[in-house]
C-alpha positions as CSV (number, residue, x, y, z in Angstrom):
1,M,25.6,-39.4,53.9
2,S,24.4,-38.7,50.4
3,P,26.8,-37.5,47.7
4,L,25.1,-34.1,47.7
5,E,25.6,-33.8,51.5
6,N,29.2,-34.8,51.1
7,F,29.9,-32.3,48.4
8,E,28.2,-29.5,50.4
9,R,30.3,-30.4,53.4
10,M,33.5,-30.2,51.2
11,L,32.4,-26.7,50.0
12,E,31.8,-25.6,53.6
13,Q,35.3,-26.8,54.5
14,G,36.7,-24.4,51.8
15,R,37.6,-27.0,49.3
16,D,36.0,-25.1,46.4
17,S,36.9,-26.0,42.9
18,A,35.3,-26.1,39.4
19,L,35.0,-29.9,39.7
20,L,33.3,-29.7,43.0
21,R,30.8,-27.1,41.7
22,Y,30.2,-29.3,38.7
23,S,29.5,-32.3,41.0
24,L,27.2,-30.2,43.1
25,G,25.3,-29.0,40.1
26,N,24.9,-32.6,38.8
27,E,23.6,-33.8,42.2
28,Y,21.1,-30.9,42.4
29,L,19.8,-31.8,39.0
30,K,19.4,-35.4,40.1
31,A,17.5,-34.1,43.1
32,D,15.2,-32.1,40.8
33,N,16.5,-28.8,42.1
34,P,17.7,-27.0,38.9
35,C,17.8,-23.6,40.6
36,N,20.5,-24.7,43.0
37,A,22.2,-26.5,40.1
38,V,22.4,-23.3,38.1
39,V,24.1,-21.5,41.0
40,H,26.9,-24.1,41.3
41,L,27.3,-24.6,37.5
42,R,27.6,-20.9,36.9
43,E,30.4,-20.9,39.5
44,A,32.0,-24.0,37.8
45,V,32.2,-22.2,34.4
46,R,33.4,-19.1,36.1
47,Q,36.3,-21.0,37.8
48,D,37.0,-23.1,34.7
49,P,35.5,-21.6,31.5
50,N,37.1,-24.4,29.4
51,H,35.2,-27.2,31.1
52,S,32.7,-28.2,28.4
53,A,30.8,-30.6,30.6
54,S,30.0,-27.8,33.0
55,W,28.6,-25.7,30.1
56,K,26.5,-28.6,28.9
57,L,25.0,-29.2,32.4
58,L,24.5,-25.5,32.9
59,G,22.5,-25.4,29.7
60,R,20.4,-28.3,30.9
61,A,19.8,-26.7,34.3
62,L,18.8,-23.4,32.8
63,A,16.4,-25.1,30.5
64,E,14.8,-27.0,33.4
65,T,14.3,-23.7,35.2
66,G,12.5,-22.3,32.1
67,D,15.3,-19.9,31.2
68,L,15.5,-21.0,27.5
69,D,17.4,-17.9,26.4
70,G,20.0,-18.5,29.1
71,A,20.2,-22.2,28.2
72,L,20.7,-21.4,24.5
73,A,23.5,-19.0,25.4
74,A,25.2,-21.6,27.7
75,Y,25.0,-24.2,25.0
76,R,26.5,-21.8,22.5
77,D,29.3,-20.9,24.8
78,G,29.9,-24.5,25.6
79,I,30.0,-25.4,21.9
80,A,32.7,-22.8,21.3
81,V,34.7,-24.2,24.2
82,A,34.3,-27.8,23.1
83,E,35.3,-26.8,19.5
84,R,38.5,-25.2,20.7
85,K,39.3,-28.2,22.8
86,G,38.4,-30.7,20.0
87,D,35.7,-32.3,22.2
88,I,33.7,-33.5,19.2
89,Q,31.1,-35.5,21.2
90,A,30.3,-32.5,23.4
91,V,29.9,-30.3,20.4
92,K,27.5,-32.8,18.8
93,E,25.4,-33.1,22.0
94,M,25.2,-29.4,22.7
95,T,24.4,-28.6,19.1
96,V,21.4,-30.9,19.3
97,F,20.2,-29.4,22.6
98,A,20.7,-25.9,21.2
99,R,18.7,-26.6,18.1
100,R,15.8,-28.0,20.1
101,I,15.8,-24.9,22.3
102,A,16.1,-22.5,19.4
103,K,13.1,-24.3,17.8
104,R,11.1,-24.0,21.0
105,L,11.9,-20.2,21.2
106,A,11.0,-19.7,17.6
107,E,7.6,-21.4,18.2
108,G,7.0,-19.0,21.0
């Protein structure tokens, strides 16, 4: 059984959590399915809005679906969360990603 199948089974069994949703989102990204990743990562940040890794992955998934405005918003929210938590590395990474997306949006 693949990790994705295992995580889906856990969700079906009612073992929902922000970490499980993050894991599902990550696996869907690995499987080149960013639309399903977005669904689970949105739920991850809803359940735990202070999980900066979920915000970072949500930004990536949204960018991969072509929703650059949504990706930029997710990165900005994630940066704010990471700054409050003192997660300096996450702030740096998401800032770089946000700048790239802002540049692409400005270029039209």
